[in-house]
N, C-alpha and C positions, 0 to 999 in steps of 0.2 A: 709529259703525260704518258702513263703506261699504255701498253697495247690494249689491255682489257678495258680501260676507261675510254680510250679513243674509239674503240669499237662500239661502245655504247653511244657515243656522240654520232657516229655514222648511222647507227640504227635509228636514232631519232629522226634522221632525214628520210630514210628509205622504208622504215617499217612503222606504220601508225600504231601507237601504243607501245612501241619499243620491242615488245616480245609477243610471242603467240599465246603465252599462258600468263594470266594475271599473277599467279603465285610466284613466278620467276622474274617479275618485273623488279628492277633495281630499286624503285621507289618503295617497295615493300620491305626493303632491308635498310640500306643507307646509301642513297645515290651519291656517287662521287668516290666511294671507296669499295663498295661491293663489287667483286670482280666480274660477275654475271656470265662470263663465257669460259668454257673449259676446252683444253687441248687434249686432255686424257683423264680417264676415270678408271680406277681399279680397286676392287675390294671396298674399303671405306674411305679411300683417298681420291682427291680431285686436284688436278693441276690446271692453273689458269693459263691464259695466253702468254703471260710473261714468265712462265716456268715455275711460279710459286706453288708449292705443294701444301695442301690443307687436309686435315682430318675432317671429314664432313659429318658433323653432328647436328645438321639442320634438317632439311626436308627430304633428303635422300631420293633425289629425282622425283620430288613431290609424291613420294610413297610408291613409286613404280618399281624401284629396284629393291625388292623385298629380300632377296638373297645377298645382294651386294653388287657393285659395279663390275661389269664385264666378267660375270661368273663363267668359269671355264667350261663347265658342263653344258650350260645353256648355250653359250657361244659356239661350242663344238657342234651341237646339234643344228644350230642355225647355219654355220659355215658349210656343213655337209649338205644341207638343203639348198644353199645358194649354188654350190657346185653342180647340183643335179638340176637346177632350174627352179625358180619360185613362181613362175607364171606360164600358163599355156592355155590352149583352147579347151583343155579338160580341167576337171576339178581335182584338188589335192585330196588324197584319201585321209590325210592327217586330220582334216576337219571332222570326219566321221569318228575317228579314234577319240578326238577331244570331246565331241558331243557325248559319246558313250561314257567317257571318263567322268565328265561333269555330272551326268545322271547317276553314275555309281556313287559318287561322293555325296550326292543329294538325292536320296531314294524317293523323295516325293516328286521329283522332276522327271518328265518324260520326253521332252523335246528341247532342242537348242537352236538358236540362230546366232550368227556371229557378225560383229562389226569390227572396227579397228580403234574406236575411242569410246570412252565412257559416256560423254555427252550424247553422242549419236545412238549409243545403245539404250540410253534412257528414253530418247525420242522414239526408238523402235518399240520399247516396252509400253509406253503410253499409247502409241498408235495401235498396238495389238489390243489393248484394253478398250479403246474407243471403237475399234472395228468389231470386237466381240459383242459389246453392249449396244452399239449404235447410238451412243450418248456422248456428251462432251465434257462434263465437269470432272475435274480432278481435285481431290483433297490430298494435301501433302504436308509432311513436316521434314525439315532438314534441307540440305543443299543438293541440287540435282542437275546443275549444269547451265549452259548458256542458251539453250534452245527456246523458241518462242513459247512453247506450252508452259514453261516454268516462269520466264520473265513476265508473262502476261499478268501474273498476280500483282505486279507493281504498276499496272496501267491506271487502275482506279485509285490506288493508294501507294504512293511512292515508297512508303516505309513497310509495306506488307512483308517483305523478305528480310527485314533488318535483324530479326532474331533467328535467322536460319543460315548462319555462318558468315555471309558477306552482306554488310549493310550498304545501302545507297546504290544498288544495281539499277542502271537506267534501262527501261523497257523501250527506249527509242529504237524504232525500226521493227519492233514486233507489232503486227496488225492490231489496231485499236479495237477491231471487231472481236478480238479474243478476250476482251474485258469481260469478266464474269465467268470464265471457264476454268480458273485455277484459284484455289483458296487454301491458305496455310492454316495449320493448327499446331499448337504447342506440344512438344514431346511430353509424353506421360500425362497429357490432359485428356482423359477419357470423355469428360463432359463436353468439351469443345468439339472433339471429333464426332461424338454422337449427335450433337446439336446441328453441326454443319451437314452431316449426312442426312438427317431428317429434313433440313431446310432445302436441300438440293436433290432429294430422292428421285424426283421425276426425270432428272437429267444427269444422274451420277454415273460416271464411267469407271472410276478407279480410285483406290486409296493407295498412296505412296508414302513410304517411310524409310529412313535409315535404321538399321537394326540397333546401332549404338553410335554415339558421338561423344558428347560431354557427360552423359549420364547413362546408367544402366536402366533398361526398361523395367517398369514394375510388372508384376504378373497381371495386374488388373488392366494395364495398358495393352499388353500383348493379347490378352483375352478379348478386349474391346476391339482391337484391330481386326481380329479374325471374325468375331461375331458380327461386327458391323458390316464387313464385306459380305458375309454370308446372308445377313438380313436383307441387304439390298441387291444381292446377286451381282456383285462387281468384283473384278480381280484385285487382290491385295498384292502390291508390288513392293519388294524389299530391295533397296539400292545398296548393294554390297561393294560399290566401287572403292570406297575408302576403307571399309572394315574387312573386306574379304581377304583371307589368308593371313590375317594378323593374329588370330587366336588359334587357328587350326588349318588343316589343308582343306579349305572349303569356305563356307560362309559363316560369319559370326552368329547368324540366326540359328545355326545348328547347336549352339551352346544353350539354347532356350528349350527345355524339354517340351515336346508336344506341339511346338509352334511350327506351322507350315504356311508359307505364302503360296500364291499362285504363280508368281514370277519372281525371279531374283536376277539381278544384273551385276556383272563383274567386269572389271578392267584393271587399271593401275598395276598391282602386283602380279596379275595373272600371267604376264609374259616376261617378268623381270626386266622391264624397260623396253621390250619389243611391243609394237602396236598390236593389241588384240583385246577384244571385249566380247562378252558372251551374255546373251539373254536366255536364261533357262526357265522352263515352266511346265505347267500341266498341259497335257495335250489339248484339252477342251478350249484353252485360251490360245495356245501357240498355233493352232490350226488356222487362226485368223490371218496368219502370214501368207496363206494360200490364196486369199481373196482380197487382201490389201496389198498394193504394190510397194514392196520393200526390197530394194535391190541396189547393189553397187559393185563396180568392177573390183576395187581393191579389197573388198571383203573376201575375195576368193584367192588372194595370194597365199603362199605357203609358209612364209616366215612366222607369222603370228601363231598359227596352230602348233607348229613345231616348237617354238619357244615356250608356249603354254604347257605342252606335254612334258617337256624337259623340266620346266619350273615346278610343276605339280609333282613329278616323280621325285625330284631332289627334296622339295619341301616336305613331302610325306616321309621320306627316308630319314631326314634329319629331325623330324618332329619340330620344325622351325617355329611354329606358333608359340610353344612354351618359352623358347629363348627370347623371342621378340617381346613377349609380355614381361619377362623378367628384366630385360634390358630397360624397357620403358619404365617399369616400376622403380628401378634403381635411380634413373634420371629424375623422375618426378619427386621422389623422396629426397634426393640431393638438392634440388631447387628449393624445396620447402625448408630444409635444414639450413641451407646457406642464407636464405632470406631471414630466417629467425636470428641467425648469428649476427647479421649486420643491421637488424631492425628495419629491413625493407618490407614494405607492404605490397605483396604480390598475390595474384590469383593463379592457382595451379589447377589445370583441368585437362579434359580430353580423355580419350581411351588410352589405356596404359601403353600400348605399343605405338601410339600416335598422339603424343601429349603436347601441351603448350603451357607457357606461363605468361603473365602480363603484369606490368607495373601498374598499380592503382593510381599513381599520380605521375604527371609529366611523362606519360607512356611513350610518346613519339620520340622525345629527346633521350630518355633513359635507354630505350631499346636501341636507338642508333649508337649510343655510346657503348652499350654492351657489345654490339656487333663489332664496333671498331676495336675494342679491347681484346676481343676473342680473335679477330683477324691478326692482330699483332702477335698473338701467341700461337698462331698456326692452325686455327680452327675456323671452319665455316659454321657459324652458329647464330641463331636468332631466337625468337620466342617460341619456336617449335622444335620438337625432336621426333623424327620418324625413325623407328628402329629398323635396322637391316641385320640379317643373320651374320653378315661380315663384321659387324661391330663386336668387339670383345669387351669383357668386363674391365680389363685393364685400361682400355681406351675410355670407357665411361669414367673411370677414376681420374684419368688424365684430364678429361673434359671438365669434370667437377672441380678439380684443382684449379683449372684455368678460370672457371666460373667464380670460384672463391676470390681470386685476384680481381676479377671484373666487378663483382658485387661489392667488394671492399672499396674499390675506387669510386663506384657510383654512390655508395653511402657516405663517403668522406669528401666528395667534391661539391662545393656550394654552387658554382656556376658551370653546370655541365655543358650548356650551350657553347661556352667559350672554348671548350675542349674538343668539340666536334670537328672532324675533318670533312665528313660527308654531311648530307642533309638529314633532318629528322625523318623518322619512318612514317610513311603513310599508313593510316589505320589498317591493321591486319584483319584476320578472321575474328568474328564475334563468338560469343558463347551461346550456343543454341539453347533457347529456353523451352 
Protein backbone atom coordinates (compact mmCIF):
# COMPACT_ATOMS: atom_id res chain seq x y z
CA UNK A 1 0.00 0.00 0.00
CA UNK A 2 1.34 3.44 -0.92
CA UNK A 3 2.02 6.01 1.77
CA UNK A 4 -0.66 8.26 0.29
CA UNK A 5 -3.32 5.57 0.54
CA UNK A 6 -2.20 4.32 3.97
CA UNK A 7 -2.46 7.91 5.24
CA UNK A 8 -6.07 7.98 4.05
CA UNK A 9 -6.74 4.85 6.09
CA UNK A 10 -5.23 6.50 9.18
CA UNK A 11 -7.32 9.58 8.56
CA UNK A 12 -10.51 7.50 8.60
CA UNK A 13 -9.65 6.50 12.16
CA UNK A 14 -8.62 9.86 13.57
CA UNK A 15 -10.50 12.45 11.49
CA UNK A 16 -14.30 12.25 11.16
CA UNK A 17 -15.17 12.70 7.51
CA UNK A 18 -11.51 12.06 6.50
CA UNK A 19 -10.80 15.69 5.53
CA UNK A 20 -11.56 19.20 6.74
CA UNK A 21 -12.98 20.21 3.35
CA UNK A 22 -15.63 18.19 1.50
CA UNK A 23 -14.16 19.18 -1.86
CA UNK A 24 -10.84 17.47 -1.00
CA UNK A 25 -12.40 14.25 0.28
CA UNK A 26 -11.04 11.28 -1.71
CA UNK A 27 -14.59 9.97 -2.18
CA UNK A 28 -15.21 13.00 -4.40
CA UNK A 29 -12.55 11.67 -6.78
CA UNK A 30 -11.84 7.93 -6.67
CA UNK A 31 -11.16 6.57 -3.22
CA UNK A 32 -8.39 4.01 -3.30
CA UNK A 33 -6.28 5.68 -6.01
CA UNK A 34 -6.63 9.45 -5.48
CA UNK A 35 -3.43 10.44 -3.61
CA UNK A 36 -5.18 13.00 -1.32
CA UNK A 37 -2.03 14.23 0.48
CA UNK A 38 0.82 16.36 -0.84
CA UNK A 39 4.44 16.65 0.21
CA UNK A 40 5.24 19.61 -2.05
CA UNK A 41 3.46 21.99 -4.41
CA UNK A 42 5.12 24.46 -6.78
CA UNK A 43 3.77 26.35 -9.77
CA UNK A 44 1.19 24.02 -11.30
CA UNK A 45 2.75 20.79 -9.96
CA UNK A 46 2.00 18.68 -6.90
CA UNK A 47 4.07 15.87 -5.40
CA UNK A 48 2.28 13.25 -3.29
CA UNK A 49 3.64 11.47 -0.22
CA UNK A 50 5.22 8.78 -2.40
CA UNK A 51 7.15 11.30 -4.45
CA UNK A 52 4.93 11.03 -7.54
CA UNK A 53 4.79 14.30 -9.47
CA UNK A 54 1.53 15.43 -11.07
CA UNK A 55 0.49 18.38 -13.20
CA UNK A 56 -2.52 19.68 -11.31
CA UNK A 57 -5.35 20.38 -13.74
CA UNK A 58 -8.07 19.84 -11.17
CA UNK A 59 -9.26 22.13 -8.38
CA UNK A 60 -6.02 24.10 -7.84
CA UNK A 61 -6.22 24.21 -4.06
CA UNK A 62 -10.04 24.45 -4.45
CA UNK A 63 -9.53 27.77 -6.22
CA UNK A 64 -7.39 29.36 -3.52
CA UNK A 65 -4.05 29.35 -5.36
CA UNK A 66 -5.03 31.71 -8.13
CA UNK A 67 -1.45 32.63 -9.08
CA UNK A 68 -0.05 29.13 -8.61
CA UNK A 69 1.43 27.06 -5.81
CA UNK A 70 4.16 28.60 -3.66
CA UNK A 71 4.28 31.82 -5.67
CA UNK A 72 7.70 33.34 -5.05
CA UNK A 73 6.54 36.93 -4.61
CA UNK A 74 3.69 36.14 -2.25
CA UNK A 75 5.82 33.70 -0.27
CA UNK A 76 8.65 36.24 0.01
CA UNK A 77 6.29 38.81 1.51
CA UNK A 78 4.93 36.23 3.93
CA UNK A 79 8.39 35.00 4.97
CA UNK A 80 9.47 38.58 5.64
CA UNK A 81 6.40 39.06 7.84
CA UNK A 82 7.10 35.81 9.69
CA UNK A 83 10.64 36.90 10.50
CA UNK A 84 9.31 40.18 11.89
CA UNK A 85 6.57 38.44 13.89
CA UNK A 86 2.98 37.73 12.89
CA UNK A 87 1.19 38.22 16.23
CA UNK A 88 1.54 40.65 19.11
CA UNK A 89 -0.53 42.66 21.55
CA UNK A 90 -0.83 45.34 18.87
CA UNK A 91 -2.57 45.22 15.51
CA UNK A 92 -0.79 44.85 12.18
CA UNK A 93 -0.87 47.95 9.98
CA UNK A 94 -1.19 45.76 6.89
CA UNK A 95 -4.87 45.21 7.64
CA UNK A 96 -5.42 48.96 7.22
CA UNK A 97 -3.45 48.93 3.96
CA UNK A 98 -5.53 45.99 2.71
CA UNK A 99 -8.83 47.61 3.69
CA UNK A 100 -7.84 50.75 1.79
CA UNK A 101 -6.75 48.72 -1.23
CA UNK A 102 -10.02 46.78 -1.37
CA UNK A 103 -12.05 49.98 -1.17
CA UNK A 104 -9.93 51.46 -3.97
CA UNK A 105 -10.59 48.41 -6.14
CA UNK A 106 -14.32 48.66 -5.33
CA UNK A 107 -15.20 52.39 -5.28
CA UNK A 108 -18.71 51.72 -3.95
CA UNK A 109 -17.27 50.13 -0.77
CA UNK A 110 -16.29 52.24 2.24
CA UNK A 111 -15.33 49.90 5.07
CA UNK A 112 -13.89 46.40 5.53
CA UNK A 113 -13.77 43.66 8.15
CA UNK A 114 -11.50 40.61 7.92
CA UNK A 115 -11.77 36.95 8.85
CA UNK A 116 -9.62 34.01 7.79
CA UNK A 117 -12.09 31.80 5.90
CA UNK A 118 -14.92 32.24 3.44
CA UNK A 119 -17.62 30.49 5.44
CA UNK A 120 -17.07 32.62 8.51
CA UNK A 121 -16.88 35.76 6.36
CA UNK A 122 -20.32 34.95 4.97
CA UNK A 123 -21.56 34.40 8.52
CA UNK A 124 -20.23 37.87 9.39
CA UNK A 125 -21.95 39.40 6.34
CA UNK A 126 -25.30 37.88 7.27
CA UNK A 127 -24.84 38.93 10.90
CA UNK A 128 -24.19 42.51 9.78
CA UNK A 129 -27.35 42.52 7.67
CA UNK A 130 -29.46 41.12 10.49
CA UNK A 131 -27.97 43.58 12.94
CA UNK A 132 -28.62 46.48 10.57
CA UNK A 133 -32.24 45.54 9.89
CA UNK A 134 -33.06 43.87 13.21
CA UNK A 135 -34.80 41.18 11.14
CA UNK A 136 -34.12 37.50 10.44
CA UNK A 137 -35.08 36.18 6.99
CA UNK A 138 -32.38 35.77 4.36
CA UNK A 139 -33.20 35.10 0.70
CA UNK A 140 -30.33 33.58 -1.27
CA UNK A 141 -29.24 31.81 -4.41
CA UNK A 142 -25.99 29.89 -4.83
CA UNK A 143 -23.68 28.16 -2.38
CA UNK A 144 -22.57 30.04 0.74
CA UNK A 145 -20.86 27.65 3.14
CA UNK A 146 -21.45 25.42 6.13
CA UNK A 147 -22.82 27.79 8.77
CA UNK A 148 -26.20 27.47 10.47
CA UNK A 149 -27.81 30.42 8.68
CA UNK A 150 -27.36 28.65 5.30
CA UNK A 151 -28.01 25.03 6.27
CA UNK A 152 -31.21 26.07 8.03
CA UNK A 153 -32.86 26.22 4.59
CA UNK A 154 -32.80 22.40 4.59
CA UNK A 155 -34.53 21.96 7.96
CA UNK A 156 -38.08 22.13 6.62
CA UNK A 157 -37.19 20.78 3.17
CA UNK A 158 -34.15 18.52 2.90
CA UNK A 159 -33.84 19.25 -0.82
CA UNK A 160 -34.07 23.04 -0.58
CA UNK A 161 -30.35 23.42 -1.32
CA UNK A 162 -30.14 20.71 -3.99
CA UNK A 163 -29.95 23.16 -6.90
CA UNK A 164 -27.42 25.38 -5.16
CA UNK A 165 -24.18 23.50 -5.91
CA UNK A 166 -24.21 20.65 -3.36
CA UNK A 167 -27.23 18.38 -2.99
CA UNK A 168 -28.22 16.50 0.15
CA UNK A 169 -26.52 18.73 2.72
CA UNK A 170 -27.70 17.65 6.14
CA UNK A 171 -28.89 20.41 8.51
CA UNK A 172 -28.35 18.09 11.48
CA UNK A 173 -26.95 20.17 14.32
CA UNK A 174 -28.35 23.46 13.05
CA UNK A 175 -31.00 24.64 15.54
CA UNK A 176 -34.45 23.64 14.35
CA UNK A 177 -35.61 27.01 15.63
CA UNK A 178 -33.87 28.52 12.58
CA UNK A 179 -36.45 26.88 10.31
CA UNK A 180 -38.07 29.57 8.22
CA UNK A 181 -35.18 32.02 8.36
CA UNK A 182 -33.47 31.21 5.01
CA UNK A 183 -35.13 30.64 1.65
CA UNK A 184 -33.45 29.87 -1.70
CA UNK A 185 -34.44 31.30 -5.06
CA UNK A 186 -33.24 30.23 -8.50
CA UNK A 187 -30.53 32.21 -10.25
CA UNK A 188 -31.92 34.61 -12.88
CA UNK A 189 -35.47 33.99 -11.63
CA UNK A 190 -36.68 37.50 -10.91
CA UNK A 191 -40.27 36.42 -10.34
CA UNK A 192 -39.31 33.98 -7.56
CA UNK A 193 -37.04 36.54 -5.90
CA UNK A 194 -39.72 39.20 -5.92
CA UNK A 195 -42.41 36.77 -4.72
CA UNK A 196 -40.29 35.62 -1.76
CA UNK A 197 -39.36 39.18 -0.86
CA UNK A 198 -43.00 40.24 -0.79
CA UNK A 199 -43.96 37.13 1.19
CA UNK A 200 -41.33 37.80 3.87
CA UNK A 201 -41.21 41.60 3.72
CA UNK A 202 -42.06 42.05 7.40
CA UNK A 203 -39.03 40.06 8.53
CA UNK A 204 -36.64 40.36 5.59
CA UNK A 205 -33.01 40.98 6.58
CA UNK A 206 -30.92 40.41 3.44
CA UNK A 207 -30.69 39.17 -0.14
CA UNK A 208 -27.61 37.07 -0.93
CA UNK A 209 -26.32 35.93 -4.31
CA UNK A 210 -23.23 34.74 -6.11
CA UNK A 211 -22.37 37.11 -8.98
CA UNK A 212 -21.87 34.23 -11.41
CA UNK A 213 -21.50 30.46 -11.30
CA UNK A 214 -22.95 28.34 -14.10
CA UNK A 215 -24.70 31.16 -15.90
CA UNK A 216 -24.20 34.81 -16.69
CA UNK A 217 -26.71 37.00 -14.87
CA UNK A 218 -29.33 38.68 -17.01
CA UNK A 219 -29.70 42.45 -16.86
CA UNK A 220 -33.23 41.92 -15.56
CA UNK A 221 -31.94 39.75 -12.72
CA UNK A 222 -29.25 42.23 -11.68
CA UNK A 223 -31.79 45.04 -11.80
CA UNK A 224 -34.27 43.02 -9.74
CA UNK A 225 -31.65 42.17 -7.09
CA UNK A 226 -30.88 45.86 -6.59
CA UNK A 227 -34.42 47.18 -6.85
CA UNK A 228 -35.83 44.49 -4.54
CA UNK A 229 -33.18 45.19 -1.90
CA UNK A 230 -33.93 48.90 -2.17
CA UNK A 231 -37.70 48.40 -2.07
CA UNK A 232 -37.54 46.53 1.23
CA UNK A 233 -34.53 48.48 2.55
CA UNK A 234 -32.31 45.44 3.11
CA UNK A 235 -28.63 44.87 2.27
CA UNK A 236 -27.74 43.13 -0.98
CA UNK A 237 -24.81 40.77 -0.33
CA UNK A 238 -22.67 39.41 -3.18
CA UNK A 239 -20.64 36.29 -2.36
CA UNK A 240 -17.40 36.64 -4.37
CA UNK A 241 -15.64 33.77 -2.59
CA UNK A 242 -15.53 31.63 -5.73
CA UNK A 243 -15.69 34.26 -8.48
CA UNK A 244 -13.47 36.98 -7.00
CA UNK A 245 -10.17 37.62 -8.83
CA UNK A 246 -11.05 35.17 -11.61
CA UNK A 247 -12.09 37.86 -14.11
CA UNK A 248 -10.22 40.91 -12.84
CA UNK A 249 -8.32 42.20 -9.83
CA UNK A 250 -11.42 42.50 -7.69
CA UNK A 251 -14.94 41.16 -7.82
CA UNK A 252 -16.72 39.62 -10.80
CA UNK A 253 -19.60 42.00 -10.05
CA UNK A 254 -17.40 44.84 -11.34
CA UNK A 255 -17.90 43.45 -14.85
CA UNK A 256 -21.63 44.30 -14.64
CA UNK A 257 -21.93 48.02 -15.47
CA UNK A 258 -23.81 50.01 -12.86
CA UNK A 259 -24.35 47.10 -10.49
CA UNK A 260 -23.51 47.83 -6.85
CA UNK A 261 -24.11 45.57 -3.85
CA UNK A 262 -24.11 46.74 -0.25
CA UNK A 263 -21.68 44.04 0.87
CA UNK A 264 -19.26 41.80 -1.03
CA UNK A 265 -17.37 38.87 0.48
CA UNK A 266 -13.96 37.59 -0.66
CA UNK A 267 -11.75 34.64 0.29
CA UNK A 268 -10.20 31.74 -1.70
CA UNK A 269 -7.88 33.47 -4.18
CA UNK A 270 -7.46 36.62 -2.10
CA UNK A 271 -4.31 35.33 -0.37
CA UNK A 272 -3.14 32.78 -2.97
CA UNK A 273 -3.54 29.94 -0.51
CA UNK A 274 -2.93 31.83 2.71
CA UNK A 275 -5.91 32.20 5.04
CA UNK A 276 -7.61 35.54 4.55
CA UNK A 277 -11.17 36.67 3.87
CA UNK A 278 -12.73 40.09 3.60
CA UNK A 279 -16.20 41.55 4.04
CA UNK A 280 -16.34 44.88 2.24
CA UNK A 281 -19.34 47.17 2.22
CA UNK A 282 -21.06 50.48 2.49
CA UNK A 283 -20.54 52.30 5.75
CA UNK A 284 -24.24 52.38 6.68
CA UNK A 285 -24.24 48.56 6.81
CA UNK A 286 -20.69 47.92 7.99
CA UNK A 287 -21.17 50.14 11.06
CA UNK A 288 -23.33 47.34 12.47
CA UNK A 289 -20.04 45.63 13.40
CA UNK A 290 -19.67 48.25 16.14
CA UNK A 291 -22.78 47.10 18.00
CA UNK A 292 -22.91 43.40 17.09
CA UNK A 293 -20.18 41.35 18.77
CA UNK A 294 -17.96 40.10 15.91
CA UNK A 295 -14.43 39.33 17.11
CA UNK A 296 -11.76 36.61 16.89
CA UNK A 297 -8.08 36.37 17.87
CA UNK A 298 -6.73 34.89 14.66
CA UNK A 299 -8.44 37.51 12.54
CA UNK A 300 -5.68 39.85 13.75
CA UNK A 301 -2.62 37.86 12.67
CA UNK A 302 -0.34 39.35 10.03
CA UNK A 303 0.15 36.64 7.40
CA UNK A 304 -3.29 36.89 5.80
CA UNK A 305 -3.24 40.63 5.07
CA UNK A 306 0.40 40.50 3.90
CA UNK A 307 -0.38 37.63 1.52
CA UNK A 308 -3.47 39.40 0.19
CA UNK A 309 -1.59 42.65 -0.49
CA UNK A 310 1.14 40.76 -2.37
CA UNK A 311 -1.43 38.70 -4.30
CA UNK A 312 -3.46 41.73 -5.35
CA UNK A 313 -0.32 43.62 -6.42
CA UNK A 314 0.96 40.80 -8.62
CA UNK A 315 -2.51 39.92 -9.91
CA UNK A 316 -3.03 43.51 -11.06
CA UNK A 317 0.44 43.84 -12.61
CA UNK A 318 -0.04 40.62 -14.59
CA UNK A 319 -3.65 41.36 -15.54
CA UNK A 320 -4.16 37.79 -14.36
CA UNK A 321 -7.91 37.71 -14.89
CA UNK A 322 -7.62 37.78 -18.68
CA UNK A 323 -5.25 34.81 -18.65
CA UNK A 324 -7.45 32.81 -16.27
CA UNK A 325 -10.48 33.31 -18.51
CA UNK A 326 -8.50 32.35 -21.62
CA UNK A 327 -7.12 29.19 -20.00
CA UNK A 328 -10.54 28.13 -18.80
CA UNK A 329 -12.13 28.83 -22.17
CA UNK A 330 -9.53 26.65 -23.91
CA UNK A 331 -10.19 23.79 -21.48
CA UNK A 332 -13.98 23.95 -21.80
CA UNK A 333 -13.78 24.09 -25.57
CA UNK A 334 -11.41 21.11 -25.48
CA UNK A 335 -13.77 19.04 -23.34
CA UNK A 336 -16.65 19.69 -25.72
CA UNK A 337 -14.56 18.96 -28.82
CA UNK A 338 -13.20 15.67 -27.46
CA UNK A 339 -16.63 14.56 -26.27
CA UNK A 340 -17.99 15.07 -29.80
CA UNK A 341 -15.01 13.21 -31.23
CA UNK A 342 -15.83 10.08 -29.23
CA UNK A 343 -19.60 10.43 -29.07
CA UNK A 344 -19.64 10.97 -25.31
CA UNK A 345 -22.68 12.73 -23.87
CA UNK A 346 -21.34 15.30 -21.42
CA UNK A 347 -22.48 18.57 -19.91
CA UNK A 348 -19.95 21.41 -19.85
CA UNK A 349 -20.59 24.40 -17.61
CA UNK A 350 -19.38 26.74 -14.93
CA UNK A 351 -17.67 30.09 -15.16
CA UNK A 352 -14.86 30.09 -17.70
CA UNK A 353 -11.94 30.22 -15.22
CA UNK A 354 -13.64 27.69 -12.92
CA UNK A 355 -15.39 25.16 -15.15
CA UNK A 356 -16.61 21.60 -14.96
CA UNK A 357 -17.95 18.79 -17.10
CA UNK A 358 -20.08 15.80 -16.18
CA UNK A 359 -20.97 12.57 -17.92
CA UNK A 360 -24.70 12.34 -18.54
CA UNK A 361 -24.75 8.54 -18.08
CA UNK A 362 -22.97 6.39 -15.47
CA UNK A 363 -21.37 9.56 -14.14
CA UNK A 364 -19.86 8.09 -10.95
CA UNK A 365 -18.15 5.18 -12.73
CA UNK A 366 -17.01 7.11 -15.81
CA UNK A 367 -15.64 9.95 -13.72
CA UNK A 368 -13.66 7.54 -11.54
CA UNK A 369 -12.24 5.86 -14.65
CA UNK A 370 -11.35 9.25 -16.13
CA UNK A 371 -9.49 10.18 -12.92
CA UNK A 372 -7.66 6.84 -12.98
CA UNK A 373 -6.62 7.22 -16.61
CA UNK A 374 -5.40 10.77 -16.03
CA UNK A 375 -3.39 9.78 -12.95
CA UNK A 376 -1.69 7.12 -15.04
CA UNK A 377 -0.60 9.88 -17.43
CA UNK A 378 0.70 12.14 -14.66
CA UNK A 379 -2.25 14.49 -14.16
CA UNK A 380 -4.40 15.35 -11.19
CA UNK A 381 -7.71 15.76 -12.98
CA UNK A 382 -11.40 15.26 -12.39
CA UNK A 383 -14.60 16.81 -13.63
CA UNK A 384 -13.47 20.34 -12.64
CA UNK A 385 -10.73 22.65 -13.87
CA UNK A 386 -9.82 25.76 -11.85
CA UNK A 387 -7.38 27.94 -13.73
CA UNK A 388 -4.18 29.22 -12.10
CA UNK A 389 -1.93 31.88 -13.59
CA UNK A 390 0.88 29.32 -13.32
CA UNK A 391 -0.81 27.12 -15.91
CA UNK A 392 0.54 27.53 -19.43
CA UNK A 393 -1.30 27.01 -22.69
CA UNK A 394 1.25 24.30 -23.50
CA UNK A 395 0.17 22.49 -20.33
CA UNK A 396 -3.46 22.87 -21.38
CA UNK A 397 -2.62 21.14 -24.67
CA UNK A 398 -0.82 18.35 -22.80
CA UNK A 399 -3.82 17.97 -20.54
CA UNK A 400 -6.24 17.84 -23.47
CA UNK A 401 -4.03 15.27 -25.22
CA UNK A 402 -4.27 13.13 -22.08
CA UNK A 403 -8.02 13.72 -21.93
CA UNK A 404 -8.21 12.54 -25.56
CA UNK A 405 -6.65 9.24 -24.48
CA UNK A 406 -8.99 8.97 -21.50
CA UNK A 407 -12.17 9.82 -23.41
CA UNK A 408 -11.22 7.29 -26.09
CA UNK A 409 -10.83 4.58 -23.47
CA UNK A 410 -14.12 5.51 -21.82
CA UNK A 411 -15.97 5.46 -25.14
CA UNK A 412 -14.51 2.09 -26.15
CA UNK A 413 -14.77 0.20 -22.85
CA UNK A 414 -17.99 -1.74 -22.39
CA UNK A 415 -17.52 -2.77 -18.75
CA UNK A 416 -15.86 0.24 -17.15
CA UNK A 417 -16.57 -0.99 -13.63
CA UNK A 418 -14.27 -3.96 -14.20
CA UNK A 419 -11.43 -1.58 -15.07
CA UNK A 420 -11.66 0.53 -11.92
CA UNK A 421 -8.86 0.33 -9.38
CA UNK A 422 -10.54 2.78 -7.00
CA UNK A 423 -14.18 3.30 -6.10
CA UNK A 424 -16.82 5.15 -8.15
CA UNK A 425 -17.01 8.85 -7.47
CA UNK A 426 -19.48 10.19 -4.94
CA UNK A 427 -21.75 12.75 -6.62
CA UNK A 428 -19.96 16.03 -7.01
CA UNK A 429 -21.17 19.61 -7.28
CA UNK A 430 -24.50 20.17 -8.97
CA UNK A 431 -25.49 22.67 -11.59
CA UNK A 432 -26.92 25.74 -9.97
CA UNK A 433 -30.34 26.35 -11.48
